[in-house]
C-alpha positions in Angstrom: 40.8 0.7 8.4 38.6 2.8 6.1 38.7 0.2 3.4 37.7 -2.5 6.0 34.8 -0.3 7.2 33.5 0.2 3.6 33.7 -3.6 2.9 31.8 -4.3 6.1 29.2 -1.7 5.3 28.6 -3.2 1.9 28.4 -6.7 3.4 25.7 -5.6 5.8 23.8 -3.3 3.5 21.8 -6.3 2.2 19.0 -8.6 2.9 20.2 -12.0 4.1 18.4 -15.3 3.8 16.1 -15.9 6.8 17.7 -18.0 9.5 15.9 -21.3 9.8 14.7 -20.8 6.2 10.9 -20.8 6.0 8.9 -21.7 2.9 8.7 -18.5 0.8 6.5 -16.8 -1.7 8.3 -16.3 -5.0 6.7 -12.9 -5.7 5.2 -10.0 -3.9 2.6 -7.3 -4.8 2.0 -4.4 -2.4 -0.9 -2.0 -3.1 -1.5 1.1 -1.0 -4.8 3.1 -0.9 -3.7 6.5 0.3 -5.7 7.7 3.4 -8.4 5.0 3.1 -10.1 4.8 6.5 -10.5 1.5 8.3 -14.0 2.5 9.3 -15.2 2.1 5.6 -13.1 -1.0 5.1 -14.7 -2.9 8.0 -18.2 -1.3 8.1 -18.8 0.3 4.7 -20.3 3.7 4.0 -21.0 6.0 6.9 -24.6 7.2 7.1 -23.7 10.4 8.9 -21.5 11.4 6.0 -23.9 10.2 3.4 -26.7 12.4 4.9 -24.5 15.5 5.2 -25.0 17.6 2.0 -21.7 19.3 2.6 -19.9 16.0 1.8 -22.4 14.0 -0.3 -23.8 15.6 -3.4 -26.0 12.8 -4.6 -27.4 11.1 -1.5 -29.9 9.0 -3.4 -27.3 7.5 -5.7 -24.8 6.9 -2.9 -27.5 5.1 -0.8 -28.6 3.0 -3.7 -25.0 1.9 -4.4 -23.5 1.6 -1.0 -26.0 1.6 1.8 -27.5 -1.3 3.8 -28.5 -1.4 7.5 -26.1 -4.4 7.9 -22.5 -3.3 8.1 -21.3 -6.6 6.7 -23.4 -6.1 3.6 -22.3 -2.4 3.4 -18.6 -3.3 3.4 -19.1 -6.0 0.8 -20.8 -3.4 -1.5 -17.8 -1.1 -1.1 -15.0 -3.7 -1.1 -16.3 -6.9 -2.8 -12.9 -8.4 -3.5 -11.7 -7.8 0.1 -14.8 -9.5 1.6 -15.5 -12.2 -1.0 -11.9 -13.3 -1.6 -9.3 -12.0 0.9 -11.6 -12.6 3.9 -11.9 -16.3 2.9 -8.4 -16.9 1.7 -6.3 -14.4 3.6 -6.2 -12.1 6.6 -7.6 -8.6 7.4 -6.2 -6.6 10.2 -7.4 -3.3 11.7 -11.0 -3.7 12.8 -10.7 -1.9 16.1 -14.3 -3.0 17.1 -12.8 -6.5 17.3 -9.7 -5.4 19.1 -7.6 -5.6 16.0 -5.4 -2.6 16.3 -3.0 -1.4 13.6 -1.3 1.9 14.0 1.4 4.1 12.5 4.3 4.6 14.8 5.3 8.1 13.5 3.8 11.0 15.3 3.1 13.0 12.2 0.4 10.9 10.7 0.9 12.3 7.2 1.5 10.8 3.8 5.3 11.0 3.4 6.1 10.0 7.0 3.7 7.0 6.6 5.2 5.7 3.4 8.7 6.2 4.8 7.8 4.2 7.9 6.2 1.5 5.8 9.2 1.1 3.5 12.2 1.7 5.8 10.8 -0.1 8.8 11.3 2.7 11.3 10.3 6.3 12.1 12.8 8.5 10.2 13.3 11.7 12.4 14.2 13.6 9.2 10.8 13.0 7.5 8.4 15.0 9.5 6.1 16.5 6.8 5.1 16.1 3.2 8.0 18.3 2.1 9.7 16.6 -0.9 13.2 15.9 0.5 15.5 12.9 -0.2 15.0 10.0 2.2 18.5 8.9 3.1 17.5 5.8 5.1 17.7 2.3 3.6 14.4 0.9 2.4 13.3 -2.6 1.9 12.6 -2.4 -1.9 16.2 -1.2 -2.6 17.6 -3.9 -0.5 15.4 -6.7 -2.0 16.6 -5.5 -5.4 20.2 -6.3 -4.3 19.4 -9.9 -3.5 20.3 -12.7 -5.9 17.4 -13.5 -8.2 15.8 -10.1 -7.5 18.2 -7.8 -9.4 16.2 -5.6 -11.7 13.0 -7.4 -10.7 11.7 -4.8 -8.2 9.4 -2.0 -9.5 7.4 0.8 -7.9 4.4 2.6 -9.5 2.8 5.6 -7.8 0.3 8.4 -8.5 2.2 10.7 -6.1 5.3 12.7 -6.9 6.9 12.0 -3.5 8.2 8.5 -4.4 11.2 9.7 -6.4 12.3 11.4 -3.2 11.5 8.6 -0.9 13.4 6.1 -3.1 16.2 8.6 -4.0 15.4 7.8 -7.6 18.6 9.2 -9.1 20.7 6.8 -7.1 18.2 3.9 -6.9 18.4 0.6 -8.8 14.7 0.1 -8.3 12.5 1.0 -11.3 10.4 4.0 -10.1 7.5 5.3 -12.2 5.6 8.2 -10.5 3.2 11.0 -11.4 4.3 12.2 -14.9 6.8 9.5 -15.8 6.2 7.9 -19.2 6.1 4.1 -19.6 8.4 1.7 -21.5 8.6 -0.4 -23.7 7.6 1.2 -27.0 4.5 -0.8 -27.6 1.0 0.3 -28.9 -0.4 -0.1 -25.3 2.4 1.9 -23.8 2.2 4.7 -26.4 -1.6 5.0 -25.7 -1.0 5.2 -21.9 1.7 7.8 -22.4 -0.6 9.9 -24.7 -3.5 9.6 -22.2 -1.3 10.7 -19.4 -0.1 13.7 -21.5 -3.6 14.8 -22.3 -5.3 14.2 -18.9 -6.6 17.2 -17.0 -5.3 15.7 -13.6 -8.4 16.6 -11.6 -6.5 15.8 -8.3 -3.3 17.6 -9.6 -1.6 14.2 -10.0 -1.7 11.4 -12.5 -5.1 9.6 -12.3 -5.0 6.3 -10.4 -6.5 4.5 -13.3 -3.4 5.4 -15.5 -1.0 4.5 -12.7 -2.8 1.1 -12.4 -2.7 0.4 -16.1 0.9 1.4 -16.4 1.7 -1.1 -13.6 -0.3 -3.8 -15.4 1.5 -3.2 -18.7 4.9 -3.3 -16.9 4.1 -6.6 -15.3 3.0 -8.1 -18.6 6.3 -7.0 -20.3 8.9 -7.4 -17.5 7.5 -9.9 -15.0 9.0 -8.2 -11.8 9.2 -10.4 -8.7 8.2 -7.4 -6.5 5.7 -4.7 -7.5 4.7 -1.8 -5.2 1.7 0.2 -6.4 0.7 3.3 -4.5 -2.7 4.9 -5.5 -3.7 8.3 -4.2 -7.2 9.3 -5.2 -9.0 8.1 -2.0 -6.9 10.6 0.0 -7.4 13.4 -2.6 -11.2 13.1 -2.7 -11.3 12.9 1.1 -9.3 16.1 1.4 -11.8 17.7 -1.0 -14.7 16.7 1.2 -16.2 14.7 -1.6 -17.6 11.6 0.1 -19.5 10.4 -3.1 -16.2 10.2 -5.0 -14.3 8.8 -2.1 -16.6 5.8 -2.0 -16.7 5.5 -5.8 -12.9 5.5 -5.9 -12.7 2.9 -3.1 -15.0 0.6 -5.1 -13.1 1.2 -8.4 -9.8 0.4 -6.7 -11.2 -2.8 -5.2 -12.2 -3.7 -8.7 -8.7 -2.8 -10.0 -7.1 -5.0 -7.4 -9.4 -7.9 -8.3 -8.6 -7.5 -12.0 -4.9 -7.2 -11.2 -5.0 -10.4 -9.1 -6.9 -12.3 -11.8 -4.3 -11.3 -14.3 -1.3 -12.4 -12.3 -3.0 -15.7 -11.5 -3.2 -16.3 -15.2 0.6 -16.0 -15.6 2.6 -19.2 -14.6 5.3 -17.2 -12.9 2.8 -15.7 -10.5 0.0 -18.3 -10.2 -0.2 -19.5 -6.6 3.3 -18.2 -5.9 2.5 -14.6 -5.1 1.7 -12.7 -1.9 -0.6 -9.8 -2.0 -0.4 -7.1 0.7 -2.8 -4.1 0.8 -2.7 -1.3 3.3 -2.9 2.5 3.7 -0.4 5.1 4.8 -2.4 6.9 7.5 -5.9 7.1 8.9 -8.4 10.1 9.1 -10.6 11.8 11.5 -13.9 10.1 12.7 -14.6 11.1 16.3 -15.5 14.5 15.0 -17.3 13.6 11.8 -16.3 16.8 10.0 -12.7 15.9 10.4 -12.9 12.8 8.1 -11.5 15.0 5.4 -8.2 15.5 7.3 -5.4 13.8 9.2 -2.5 14.8 11.3 -1.2 14.7 14.9 -4.1 17.0 16.1 -6.9 14.8 14.6 -7.9 11.7 16.5 -7.8 8.6 14.4 -5.1 9.7 12.0 -2.8 7.0 13.2 -5.2 4.2 12.8 -4.6 2.0 9.7 -5.4 -1.5 8.4 -3.7 -4.4 6.5 -5.0 -7.1 4.2 -2.8 -10.1 3.2 -3.3 -13.1 1.0 -0.8 -15.6 -0.6 0.7 -19.1 -0.4 2.1 -18.6 3.1 -0.9 -16.7 4.6 -3.4 -18.8 6.5 -7.0 -18.0 5.7 -7.9 -16.7 9.1 -10.1 -14.0 7.6 -11.0 -11.0 9.9 -8.4 -10.9 12.7 -9.3 -10.1 16.2 -7.7 -9.8 19.7 -4.1 -10.0 18.5 -1.2 -8.0 19.9 -1.0 -4.5 18.4 0.7 -4.1 15.0 2.6 -1.1 13.7 3.1 0.2 10.2 6.9 0.0 10.6 6.6 -3.9 10.7 5.5 -4.0 7.0 9.1 -3.5 5.6 10.4 -6.6 7.3 7.2 -8.5 6.5 7.7 -7.7 2.8 11.1 -9.3 3.0 10.0 -12.2 5.2 7.3 -13.4 2.7 10.1 -13.8 0.2 12.1 -15.8 2.6 14.5 -12.9 3.4 15.5 -11.0 6.5 15.6 -7.2 6.3 18.6 -5.8 8.1 19.3 -2.2 7.1 22.5 -0.4 8.0 21.1 3.1 8.6 18.7 2.1 11.4 17.2 -0.8 13.3 14.0 -2.0 11.6 10.9 -3.3 13.3 10.2 -7.1 13.3 7.9 -8.6 10.7 4.2 -9.6 11.3 4.7 -13.4 11.6 1.1 -14.4 11.3 1.1 -13.2 7.7 3.8 -15.7 6.6 3.8 -18.3 9.3 1.3 -20.3 11.3 3.6 -20.5 14.3 
């Protein structure tokens, strides 16, 4: 009986082909901007925060780079790739002024619970804080990596040191490169990145996002993964520091990184017109009380409000979404599988359903 149970567990601990197989994207890139508020994504820089010397050190420079009376122009100054490319070819969810509501489901509204919800597809009752504990729940990246054609083709790069715990790195088959991990292969580019990482001062206490980004780029060039998950952290770090200047500069820099990354993958035959791009955040931040924009958590209104951007061969170019049923962060795990033509069915829990509009017009 025990042997039968183990065999059944192995059989179900997988991702199965989607019933009524839909056309699929061959590759998936997921990029997360930690703690990036939806307010700036959809309306650009906030004048109240720009004009507050406690948060903005160089008001004149910030206004010259990011301000306009028209919120549509402001948001394009801050996120040009989002609004010039994704808004025309893909979908953007989370503009609550247009009744496009995207929320986390976990009540903690913190970084680790958010990433856990995103990758496992449910609210793990054991992940209630940012304490670095092993996440024992199945996650979608691990399960995609078990699927035929994806073995050894799933990779995760992150600025934060929480991901080896979230992914249970010691027992994971997914390639995980986080915080201080060095990069393979032994090439001049990799050696340079490793040396830069060794010498950096780590102003936010973690690996700079730029190095995480270039490490991921180098990995894609050398190994051609079918699934890449890239988690950047400096937007959250600078917000916690109350540095609105650098929060905005980082948002723009990371929009430029995403554009550059997308341009690169579109130049590689394996990825060109065969790749879905998902971009999101792990939690929101305060806004109702402006001084609370630096923080997030269950006691700060707005901390559960997030956003999603999507673009790819299956994603209809609806642009800025409005008036749709509410979406939760936990739906992203099944959505990641669905765009690849797979169905996410973990053993340890019941996962939320995917966001069908992202991969189907029905």
